[in-house]
C-alpha positions in Angstrom: 144.0 68.1 113.6 145.1 71.2 115.3 148.9 71.9 114.9 151.7 74.6 115.5 153.6 76.4 113.0 155.6 77.8 115.8 155.6 77.2 119.5 157.2 79.0 122.5 159.9 77.4 124.3 158.5 78.8 127.4 155.6 80.9 128.9 155.2 84.0 126.8 156.6 86.1 129.7 159.5 84.2 130.0 159.8 84.0 126.2 159.4 87.5 125.9 162.2 88.1 128.6 164.3 85.8 126.4 163.9 87.5 123.2 164.2 91.1 124.6 167.5 90.3 126.1 168.8 88.0 123.1 168.0 90.8 120.5 168.7 93.9 122.9 165.3 95.3 122.3 164.9 99.0 123.1 161.8 100.7 124.3 160.3 101.5 127.7 158.1 99.3 129.1 155.4 100.4 131.4 152.7 98.4 133.1 150.1 99.9 130.5 152.5 98.9 127.4 151.0 96.6 124.7 154.0 94.3 124.2 152.2 91.4 122.1 149.8 91.7 119.3 147.5 88.8 117.8 146.4 88.1 114.4 143.6 85.8 113.6 144.2 84.7 109.9 141.3 83.0 108.2 138.9 82.7 105.3 135.2 81.7 104.6 134.5 77.9 105.1 133.9 77.3 101.3 137.4 78.6 100.5 139.0 76.0 102.7 136.4 72.9 101.3 137.5 74.0 97.6 141.6 74.1 97.9 141.6 70.8 100.3 143.5 70.0 103.5 147.2 70.1 101.9 146.5 73.3 100.2 145.0 74.7 103.6 148.3 74.0 105.3 150.2 76.0 102.5 147.9 78.7 103.0 148.6 79.2 106.5 152.3 78.8 105.9 152.5 81.4 103.5 150.1 83.7 105.9 153.0 83.1 108.7 155.7 84.2 105.9 153.7 87.1 105.2 153.7 88.3 109.2 157.5 87.7 109.4 158.1 89.9 106.4 155.2 92.7 106.9 157.1 96.0 107.9 160.3 93.8 108.0 159.2 92.3 111.4 161.4 89.2 111.4 160.4 85.6 112.2 162.3 85.8 115.5 159.5 88.1 116.9 156.7 85.8 116.2 156.1 84.3 119.5 153.3 81.7 118.7 151.5 80.4 115.7 148.7 77.7 115.9 146.4 76.6 113.4 142.9 75.4 114.6 140.8 72.7 112.7 138.7 71.7 115.4 136.1 74.5 114.7 133.7 75.3 111.6 136.3 77.2 109.7 140.2 76.6 109.9 141.9 79.6 111.3 145.4 80.4 112.7 146.3 82.4 115.8 149.7 84.0 115.5 151.0 86.3 118.3 154.0 88.7 117.7 155.9 91.4 119.7 155.5 94.6 117.5 159.2 95.6 116.9 160.1 98.5 114.9 163.6 98.7 113.1 165.0 102.3 113.3 168.2 104.4 114.4 169.4 105.8 117.6 170.7 109.4 118.3 173.9 108.0 117.2 172.9 106.6 113.8 173.2 103.0 115.0 170.2 100.6 114.0 168.5 99.4 116.9 165.3 97.1 117.1 162.6 98.7 119.4 159.4 97.1 121.0 156.9 100.0 120.2 153.2 99.1 119.5 151.8 102.5 119.2 154.9 103.0 116.4 154.1 99.9 114.8 150.4 100.8 114.2 151.1 104.7 113.8 149.2 105.2 110.6 145.3 106.0 111.0 144.7 103.3 108.4 147.0 100.9 109.8 144.5 98.1 109.6 143.3 98.9 106.1 146.8 98.8 105.0 147.6 95.3 106.6 144.3 94.0 105.0 145.5 95.3 101.2 149.1 93.7 101.9 147.8 90.6 103.2 145.5 90.3 100.1 148.3 91.3 97.7 150.9 88.9 99.1 148.3 85.8 99.2 147.1 86.7 95.6 150.6 86.7 94.5 151.2 83.3 96.0 148.4 82.0 93.8 145.6 81.9 96.7 142.1 83.3 95.0 141.1 85.7 97.8 138.4 88.4 97.2 139.2 91.7 98.9 136.1 93.5 100.8 135.3 97.0 99.7 136.1 99.9 101.6 133.1 101.4 103.6 133.3 104.6 101.9 132.2 102.7 99.1 129.3 100.6 100.5 128.2 103.2 103.0 128.0 100.3 105.4 128.3 101.1 109.4 129.2 98.9 112.2 126.3 97.8 114.1 126.5 95.8 117.7 124.3 92.6 118.0 121.7 94.3 120.0 121.2 97.1 117.1 121.3 94.3 114.5 118.6 92.4 116.3 116.4 95.2 116.6 116.7 96.3 112.7 116.1 92.8 111.7 113.4 91.7 113.9 115.6 88.6 114.9 113.6 87.0 117.4 110.5 87.1 115.5 112.3 86.0 112.2 113.7 83.1 114.3 110.2 82.0 115.7 108.8 82.2 112.2 111.6 80.1 110.6 110.8 77.4 113.2 106.9 77.3 112.1 107.2 78.0 108.5 106.1 75.5 106.1 107.2 75.7 102.4 104.5 73.6 100.5 103.0 74.5 97.0 99.2 75.0 97.3 97.0 72.5 96.0 96.4 73.4 92.0 93.7 71.6 90.2 95.1 69.3 87.6 95.1 70.9 84.1 93.6 67.6 82.6 90.5 68.2 84.9 89.8 71.5 83.5 90.1 70.0 80.1 87.7 67.8 81.0 85.4 70.4 82.1 85.8 72.8 79.2 85.5 69.7 76.7 88.2 71.2 74.8 86.2 73.9 74.0 88.2 76.9 75.3 91.9 76.6 74.8 92.4 80.1 75.8 91.5 79.3 79.6 94.3 76.8 79.6 97.0 79.1 78.1 96.1 82.4 79.2 94.8 82.0 82.9 95.6 78.3 84.2 99.4 78.1 83.2 100.6 81.6 83.9 98.9 81.2 87.5 100.8 77.9 87.8 103.8 79.6 86.8 103.2 82.6 89.1 102.8 80.0 92.1 105.9 78.4 91.2 107.9 81.4 91.2 106.2 82.7 94.3 107.3 79.3 95.9 111.1 79.4 94.7 111.2 83.3 96.0 109.9 82.1 99.4 112.6 79.1 99.5 115.1 81.6 98.6 113.8 84.1 101.3 114.0 81.1 103.9 117.5 80.4 103.1 118.6 84.1 103.6 116.5 84.4 106.8 118.2 81.0 107.9 121.8 82.5 107.2 120.9 85.6 108.9 119.7 84.0 112.2 122.9 81.6 111.9 125.1 84.5 111.7 123.6 86.2 114.8 123.8 82.8 116.6 127.4 82.3 115.8 128.0 86.2 116.7 126.5 85.5 120.0 128.7 82.3 120.5 131.8 84.3 119.7 130.9 87.2 122.0 130.3 84.9 124.8 133.5 83.1 124.2 135.2 86.6 124.0 133.5 87.6 127.1 134.9 84.4 129.0 138.1 85.0 127.6 138.3 88.4 128.8 137.1 87.3 132.3 139.7 84.3 132.6 142.5 87.0 131.4 141.2 89.3 134.2 141.1 86.4 136.6 144.7 85.6 135.6 146.0 89.0 135.7 144.5 89.3 139.4 146.3 85.6 140.3 149.5 86.9 138.8 149.3 90.2 140.8 148.4 88.2 143.8 151.3 85.9 143.5 153.8 88.9 142.7 152.5 90.5 146.0 153.0 87.6 147.9 156.3 86.7 146.6 157.2 90.6 147.2 156.3 90.1 150.7 158.1 86.9 151.1 161.2 88.5 149.6 161.1 91.3 152.1 161.0 88.9 154.8 163.7 86.8 153.7 165.7 89.9 153.0 164.8 91.4 156.3 165.8 88.0 158.1 169.1 88.0 156.2 170.2 91.5 157.0 169.4 91.0 160.8 171.4 87.9 160.5 174.3 89.7 158.9 174.2 92.7 161.7 174.2 90.1 164.3 177.1 88.3 162.8 178.9 91.5 162.3 178.4 92.3 165.7 179.8 88.9 167.1 182.7 89.4 164.7 183.6 92.8 166.2 183.3 91.3 169.5 185.8 88.3 168.7 188.1 91.0 167.0 188.4 93.0 170.3 188.7 89.5 172.5 191.7 88.5 170.0 193.4 92.1 170.1 193.1 91.7 173.9 194.6 88.3 174.1 197.7 89.6 171.9 198.1 92.7 174.0 197.9 90.3 177.2 200.4 87.7 175.8 202.9 90.6 174.9 202.7 92.1 178.3 203.0 88.6 179.9 206.2 87.6 177.9 207.7 91.0 178.7 206.9 90.4 182.5 208.3 86.8 182.4 211.6 88.2 180.5 212.0 91.0 183.4 211.0 88.4 186.2 213.6 85.8 185.2 216.1 88.1 183.5 215.8 86.2 180.3 216.4 89.3 178.2 214.5 90.7 175.2 211.3 89.5 174.7 211.7 89.4 171.0 214.4 87.0 171.2 212.4 84.8 173.7 209.4 84.6 171.0 212.0 84.1 168.2 213.4 81.1 170.3 210.1 79.7 170.9 209.0 79.8 167.2 212.0 78.0 166.1 212.1 75.3 168.5 208.5 74.3 168.3 207.7 75.3 164.7 204.8 77.4 165.8 203.9 81.1 165.2 202.7 83.4 168.1 200.6 84.9 165.3 197.6 82.6 164.9 196.9 84.2 161.3 200.3 83.4 159.7 200.2 80.1 161.7 197.0 79.2 159.8 198.7 80.4 156.3 201.6 78.3 157.2 199.5 74.9 158.0 197.5 75.6 154.9 200.6 75.8 152.6 202.2 72.6 154.2 198.9 70.7 153.1 199.0 71.9 149.9 202.6 70.7 149.5 201.9 67.3 151.1 
């Protein structure tokens, strides 16, 4: 039942590098920089049950469109959008790059990756919630906007504080043992027989009001039990998500450590390979210099040998001798020139 409104082509890291390069994103990236943000978009369970599966899909598609338009972000900067239907309440996980659109010093339009600038207003999250509510209502989704804390005077409590205030552990134990049963009330007919119909006031003014009061108490107890049950369920759910969050954070830390270890390992291997190649290159350069010296010495010796032959046998000028040799044999004394000639001949053939 889960599905994607958008899936990354590669890993988040590779996808980030691709987008940054393709759209020429400005902004200095440091090891502590926040380069991606996540929204979890949902509503309450009853809302989704009321609108149905098809309309729920439209709800998340509209929410996706809202994110791409909010602060003129642009759909291209959404990395991933996954709808989860395998839990109690449908919800959308959406990851995006916090890109702002501005001008550089020369007045040119640029896109800059800057999380702190994207959320620069002190009430950024309240503005986001207001904008989301207005956008969804405009698209015919009947949401209810919560009241600001200035009106409700509510304060955030962590689970430990909330448990202490609500006496959660005792409440949970009481809910296990409570039995909602009406007390046995004598039948009004029995009272009628006892009174022999002599005193109608007992029935009307004592017995009936008492029965009605007991019924009201019973209904009040039922309502109270429902509220206590909801309270206990909320804390159970909160504990569950807190454990999941702790687990995810631990996994992220482990993954971060693994990535750092892999980077360190490859950095070390990269250094070893680079050192080996540099050593090999130095060795080859040294050998190359030695060969050059040998070839130069060979040229020098050949020249001296040719001159010696010319004088020994009175042949004449050494240059003419070399020229005659090259003409008759079609071989150049200079090996570099000879190799070039052979190469040209091969190309022509």
